[in-house]
matplotlib code that plots the C-alpha trace (Angstrom):
import matplotlib.pyplot as plt

x = [-141.9, -143.0, -141.3, -144.7, -145.8, -142.6, -142.9, -146.5, -145.4, -147.2, -145.7, -146.8, -145.2, -145.3, -143.9, -143.4, -142.6, -141.3, -140.0, -139.2, -140.2, -139.4, -137.7, -137.7, -134.3, -135.7, -137.0, -140.5, -139.4, -135.8, -136.1, -137.1, -134.5, -131.9, -133.1, -132.8, -129.3, -128.0, -129.5, -128.1, -124.6, -124.6, -125.7, -123.5, -120.3, -120.7, -119.9, -122.8, -125.6, -128.9, -131.8, -135.0, -134.7, -138.4, -139.6, -137.8, -139.1, -142.7, -142.5, -141.4, -144.1, -146.8, -145.4, -145.2, -148.9, -149.7, -147.4, -148.8, -149.3, -146.9, -144.8, -141.1, -141.4, -143.3, -140.7, -137.9, -139.8, -140.0, -136.3, -135.1, -137.6, -137.4, -141.0, -144.5, -145.6, -148.7, -146.7, -144.1, -146.3, -146.7, -143.0, -142.3, -144.5, -144.8, -147.4, -149.3, -148.8, -147.0, -148.2, -145.5, -144.0, -141.2, -141.7, -144.0, -144.3, -147.0, -147.8, -150.0, -150.5, -152.1, -152.6, -153.0, -154.3, -155.3, -158.7, -157.0, -155.9, -158.3, -160.8, -159.5, -156.0, -157.3, -159.2, -156.2, -154.1, -156.8, -157.2, -153.5, -152.0, -155.0, -154.2, -156.4, -157.1, -157.2, -157.5, -154.1, -153.5, -152.2, -149.4, -147.2, -148.4, -151.2, -149.0, -146.1, -148.6, -149.7, -146.1, -145.3, -148.2, -147.5, -143.9, -144.6, -142.6, -139.5, -140.0, -141.7, -141.1, -140.4, -141.6, -141.1, -143.8, -146.0, -145.6, -148.6, -147.8, -147.9, -150.7, -150.3, -148.5, -148.5, -147.2, -146.5, -145.4, -144.0, -142.8, -140.5, -139.5, -137.9, -136.6, -133.6, -134.3, -131.1, -130.8, -127.6, -127.3, -126.7, -124.3, -122.0, -121.9, -118.4, -116.2, -114.2, -112.2, -113.8, -111.6, -113.3, -112.9, -112.7, -109.4, -108.1, -107.8, -109.7, -112.7, -114.4, -117.8, -120.3, -119.8, -122.7, -121.5, -123.1, -121.3, -122.0, -124.9, -126.0, -126.3, -126.4, -123.0, -121.0, -118.0, -118.1, -115.5, -115.8, -112.9, -109.1, -108.6, -111.0, -113.7, -116.7, -118.1, -121.9, -124.1, -127.9, -129.2, -132.9, -135.7, -138.8, -139.7, -136.8, -139.0, -137.1, -133.3, -130.5, -127.8, -124.3, -121.8, -118.3, -115.3, -112.0, -109.5, -107.9, -110.9, -112.6, -116.4, -116.3, -115.0, -117.9, -120.5, -119.0, -120.2, -123.7, -123.6, -122.6, -124.9, -126.0, -126.2, -129.2, -127.3, -124.3, -126.4, -128.2, -124.8, -123.5, -126.6, -126.3, -122.9, -124.5, -125.2, -125.9, -122.8, -121.8, -120.5, -118.3, -118.2, -120.4, -119.7, -121.8, -121.7, -124.6, -125.5, -128.1, -127.9, -129.9, -129.6, -131.0, -132.9, -131.0, -131.8, -131.9, -132.4, -128.9, -128.5, -131.9, -131.1, -127.8, -129.8, -131.9, -134.9, -134.3, -137.4, -139.5, -137.2, -137.2, -139.5, -139.6, -141.3, -145.1, -147.8, -145.7, -148.4, -151.7, -152.9, -152.8, -154.1, -155.1, -152.5, -149.8, -147.1, -146.4, -142.8, -140.6, -138.4, -136.7, -136.8, -135.8, -135.1, -134.7, -134.1, -133.1, -132.0, -131.5, -129.7, -129.6, -129.3, -133.1, -133.3, -133.7, -136.0, -135.9, -137.7, -137.3, -138.9, -138.9, -140.4, -140.8, -141.3, -142.9, -143.0, -146.2, -121.9, -118.9, -117.9, -116.7, -114.7, -116.5, -116.0, -116.0, -117.8, -116.4, -117.7, -114.9, -114.6, -117.0, -119.8, -123.0, -126.3, -129.4, -132.8, -134.7, -137.6, -136.1, -139.4, -139.5, -135.9, -137.2, -134.9, -136.4, -133.4, -129.9, -127.1, -123.4, -122.0, -118.7, -118.9, -121.4, -122.7, -124.3, -127.8, -128.2, -126.7, -123.7, -121.5, -120.2, -119.0, -117.4, -115.5, -114.1, -112.8, -111.5, -107.9, -107.2, -108.9, -107.0, -103.7, -104.5, -105.7, -103.2]
y = [14.7, 12.1, 8.7, 7.0, 9.2, 8.7, 4.9, 5.2, 7.1, 5.5, 4.2, 5.5, 3.4, 4.9, 2.7, 3.3, 0.4, 1.6, -0.4, 2.4, 5.6, 9.0, 12.3, 15.4, 16.8, 19.6, 23.0, 21.7, 20.5, 21.6, 21.4, 17.8, 16.9, 18.6, 16.5, 13.4, 14.0, 15.2, 12.1, 9.7, 11.2, 10.9, 7.3, 6.3, 6.7, 2.9, 0.6, -1.1, 1.3, 1.3, 3.4, 5.0, 8.6, 9.4, 6.4, 8.0, 11.4, 10.2, 8.4, 11.6, 13.6, 11.2, 11.9, 15.6, 15.6, 14.6, 17.0, 19.8, 22.9, 25.8, 23.6, 23.4, 19.8, 20.9, 23.6, 21.0, 18.8, 21.7, 22.6, 19.1, 18.3, 21.7, 22.9, 22.2, 18.6, 19.3, 21.1, 18.3, 15.2, 15.4, 15.8, 12.7, 10.2, 9.0, 10.8, 7.6, 3.9, 3.5, 1.3, 2.2, -0.7, -2.3, -0.6, -1.4, 1.3, 0.7, 2.6, 1.6, 3.1, 1.8, 3.0, 0.6, 2.7, 2.4, 3.7, 6.6, 8.0, 10.8, 10.4, 13.7, 12.3, 9.1, 11.2, 13.3, 10.2, 8.9, 12.1, 13.1, 9.7, 7.5, 5.2, 2.3, 2.4, -0.8, -1.4, -1.9, -5.6, -7.4, -9.1, -8.0, -10.8, -8.8, -5.9, -8.1, -9.8, -6.5, -5.4, -8.7, -8.3, -4.7, -5.3, -8.5, -10.5, -8.4, -7.4, -10.2, -9.2, -5.9, -6.4, -9.2, -7.9, -4.9, -3.4, -3.1, 0.6, 1.1, 3.5, 3.5, 1.9, 3.9, 1.9, 2.9, 0.5, 1.1, -1.5, -0.9, -3.3, -2.1, -3.8, -2.2, -0.4, -2.0, -5.3, -7.2, -10.6, -13.2, -15.0, -12.0, -11.9, -13.0, -13.2, -10.0, -8.2, -5.5, -3.4, -3.1, -0.4, -2.8, -4.5, -3.0, -6.6, -7.3, -9.5, -11.6, -10.4, -11.4, -8.5, -7.8, -6.6, -4.6, -3.4, -0.5, 1.3, 4.9, 6.3, 9.6, 10.0, 12.7, 13.8, 16.3, 17.9, 17.5, 19.9, 19.6, 17.9, 15.0, 13.8, 11.6, 9.8, 9.4, 7.2, 6.8, 3.3, 3.8, 1.4, 0.8, 3.9, 5.8, 7.7, 6.0, 5.4, 4.1, 6.7, 5.3, 7.7, 6.3, 8.2, 8.2, 5.7, 6.9, 9.1, 7.8, 7.6, 9.6, 12.6, 12.4, 12.0, 15.0, 17.2, 15.9, 16.6, 20.2, 23.2, 23.4, 19.6, 19.9, 22.4, 20.0, 17.1, 19.0, 20.3, 16.8, 15.8, 18.8, 17.6, 14.5, 14.0, 11.2, 9.4, 6.1, 3.7, 1.0, -1.1, -1.0, -3.3, -3.2, -5.8, -8.0, -7.6, -8.0, -5.9, -6.0, -3.1, -3.0, -3.0, 0.1, 2.7, 6.3, 8.0, 9.3, 10.8, 12.5, 13.9, 15.2, 16.8, 18.7, 16.5, 16.4, 17.1, 14.4, 11.7, 13.2, 11.2, 14.0, 16.5, 16.4, 17.5, 16.9, 15.0, 16.5, 16.6, 12.8, 12.1, 13.7, 11.6, 14.2, 11.5, 10.4, 10.7, 9.0, 6.2, 5.3, 5.4, 2.2, 1.5, -1.6, -1.8, -4.3, -4.0, -6.7, -5.7, -8.3, -8.6, -8.1, -4.9, -3.8, -4.7, -2.6, -2.3, -0.4, -0.1, 2.7, 2.7, 5.7, 4.3, 6.8, 6.0, 7.0, 17.4, 17.3, 13.7, 12.2, 9.0, 6.1, 5.6, 2.7, 2.8, -0.1, -0.2, -2.1, -0.2, 1.2, 3.4, 5.2, 3.9, 6.0, 5.1, 8.3, 9.7, 11.7, 13.7, 15.2, 14.6, 12.5, 9.9, 6.6, 5.0, 5.9, 3.4, 3.1, -0.2, -1.3, -5.1, -6.2, -9.7, -11.7, -13.0, -16.4, -19.3, -17.6, -16.7, -20.2, -20.6, -17.2, -17.9, -21.2, -19.4, -16.3, -17.6, -18.5, -15.4, -13.0, -14.6, -14.5, -10.9, -9.2]
z = [-29.1, -26.6, -27.2, -27.3, -30.1, -32.0, -31.8, -33.2, -36.3, -39.2, -42.4, -45.8, -48.6, -52.1, -54.8, -58.5, -60.9, -64.2, -67.1, -69.6, -68.1, -69.6, -68.8, -70.9, -72.0, -74.1, -73.1, -72.5, -69.0, -68.5, -64.7, -64.6, -67.1, -64.9, -61.9, -63.9, -65.2, -61.9, -60.2, -62.7, -62.6, -58.8, -58.7, -61.6, -59.6, -59.1, -62.0, -63.9, -62.9, -64.7, -63.6, -64.9, -63.7, -64.5, -62.5, -59.5, -60.4, -60.7, -57.4, -55.8, -57.7, -56.3, -52.8, -53.5, -54.5, -50.9, -49.2, -47.1, -49.2, -48.6, -46.2, -46.1, -47.3, -50.4, -51.1, -50.9, -53.3, -55.7, -55.4, -56.0, -58.8, -60.4, -59.9, -58.5, -58.8, -60.8, -63.5, -63.8, -64.1, -67.8, -68.3, -66.2, -68.0, -71.5, -73.6, -74.3, -75.1, -78.3, -81.2, -83.6, -85.6, -83.7, -80.3, -77.4, -74.7, -72.1, -68.9, -66.0, -62.5, -59.3, -55.8, -52.9, -50.0, -46.4, -45.3, -43.7, -47.0, -48.0, -50.8, -52.3, -52.6, -54.2, -56.7, -57.4, -58.1, -60.4, -62.3, -62.5, -63.3, -64.4, -61.5, -60.5, -56.8, -54.7, -50.9, -49.3, -48.9, -45.9, -47.9, -50.8, -53.1, -54.9, -55.5, -56.7, -59.1, -60.4, -61.0, -62.7, -65.1, -65.8, -66.6, -68.6, -66.1, -66.1, -62.4, -60.6, -57.1, -55.4, -51.9, -49.4, -47.1, -46.2, -42.8, -40.6, -40.4, -44.2, -45.3, -49.1, -51.9, -55.1, -58.1, -61.7, -64.3, -67.7, -70.1, -73.1, -75.8, -78.9, -82.1, -83.7, -87.0, -88.3, -86.7, -85.9, -87.5, -84.7, -87.1, -87.0, -83.1, -81.9, -78.9, -78.4, -75.7, -73.6, -71.3, -67.9, -65.3, -62.4, -63.2, -66.4, -67.7, -70.9, -70.5, -73.1, -74.2, -77.0, -79.5, -81.9, -85.3, -88.1, -91.2, -93.6, -92.0, -91.7, -88.2, -86.5, -84.9, -83.2, -81.2, -78.4, -76.1, -72.3, -71.7, -71.1, -74.4, -73.6, -75.9, -76.1, -79.1, -79.6, -81.8, -82.1, -82.7, -83.5, -82.8, -85.0, -87.1, -85.4, -82.9, -80.1, -80.0, -77.9, -77.5, -76.7, -75.2, -75.5, -74.1, -75.9, -74.6, -71.4, -70.5, -67.3, -67.3, -64.0, -66.0, -68.4, -65.6, -63.8, -66.7, -66.2, -62.5, -62.8, -63.2, -66.8, -67.2, -69.6, -71.8, -71.8, -72.8, -75.6, -76.8, -77.1, -79.1, -81.4, -82.5, -84.1, -87.8, -90.2, -91.3, -93.0, -90.4, -91.9, -88.7, -85.6, -82.6, -79.4, -76.6, -76.1, -72.4, -69.7, -66.5, -63.3, -61.0, -57.5, -55.3, -54.3, -51.6, -53.0, -49.6, -49.2, -52.7, -52.5, -49.1, -50.6, -53.4, -50.8, -50.0, -46.3, -44.2, -45.9, -44.4, -40.9, -38.6, -36.0, -38.3, -38.1, -40.6, -43.7, -45.8, -44.8, -48.4, -48.3, -44.9, -41.7, -39.9, -39.0, -38.5, -42.1, -43.4, -46.0, -44.6, -47.9, -51.7, -53.4, -57.1, -59.3, -63.0, -65.7, -69.3, -72.0, -75.2, -77.9, -81.7, -82.0, -79.8, -76.2, -73.4, -70.3, -66.9, -63.7, -60.3, -57.7, -54.3, -52.0, -48.5, -46.2, -42.6, -41.1, -95.4, -98.0, -98.7, -95.4, -94.8, -93.4, -89.6, -87.2, -83.8, -81.6, -78.1, -76.4, -73.1, -70.5, -71.9, -71.1, -72.5, -72.9, -74.4, -75.5, -77.5, -80.3, -80.9, -77.4, -76.2, -73.3, -71.9, -71.1, -69.3, -68.3, -67.7, -67.0, -68.5, -67.2, -67.3, -70.0, -69.2, -72.0, -71.5, -70.0, -72.0, -73.4, -70.4, -69.6, -73.1, -73.1, -69.8, -71.2, -74.2, -72.4, -71.8, -75.4, -76.7, -74.5, -75.4, -79.1, -79.3, -76.9]

ax = plt.figure().add_subplot(projection="3d")
ax.plot(x, y, z, "-o")
ax.set_aspect("equal")
plt.show()
């Protein structure tokens, strides 16, 4: 390729902002569920990871819709995602905005496009994802404002600027806010020790406490004599739930995540869930925490999963279903997410950007989350996961950390 042509390669920026997006973990869309679990398990090798796998999947689907039909790039999208884009869109997104008591789940999509983006592709985005189409602005301000509104202020800024070579910005925003079905009483929240992975030294956290409740709990083997414990903490009318996966003491989270990275990840996940049943829980303790993750580049992990050509600037004609410009390619995929877990419930948000250059009586049990754990938000009707997180160092929401730090020394000495 002549150097002059390479330097003139155009930028196509595809961005997806999600605040509680959804993946399917049941047979209705097993391939997308597999993508989501495999992606999460790869990213979660780092402590305190929180992502929305379907926001990433949907961003990639939007790009895949513009890929040249029957090209190697399209085939790589299908291999990584688990099928053709048009068959996976419904599996990636929530069925509809939820009005159920105690839960808010809202979805909005937008496309910010250059004049070189084809009318056919704009219509496809409108029809497939109900996206509002806007002219591509010269600055990031209008897009950031839209994101801020769509996520109810949870993600106020995703971009610092928009390159002159950018040809499109595709944005999808989902907002989730759920109140616990069984709420924690703030008066029962206390300082407690939480053993972190980073140092092994217990840290002081604000531990929410609930006594004598009925929850769906379970225990599943991950092999070699190692086990995980699971509990569902439902929101609202129990359609949506937070699923906590807590390894036994001495079992690293990495061993748990390895099972979700292997072939058969969906079967493993569903087998874990099948071990759960309603039980009386005498004591439930869960850290109160807020986690902000990102903005992180996903380029490397997606390339490792098999999406290689789309990131290669030397390959032409990759996105001809989007534009006649043969020079478009993906330069990066970025993601940002937040989660806030309090006595009232959970609020979560995420953002992804694909940047394209050009029965018998049982004893009561306790479930005390005092060590690193996995945290999922999912739809129990469909099996769809809204968020997936690895929590190693739970940080309390603003206003409580300073007090906790001051009390840490005395608490550690009194409890050890």
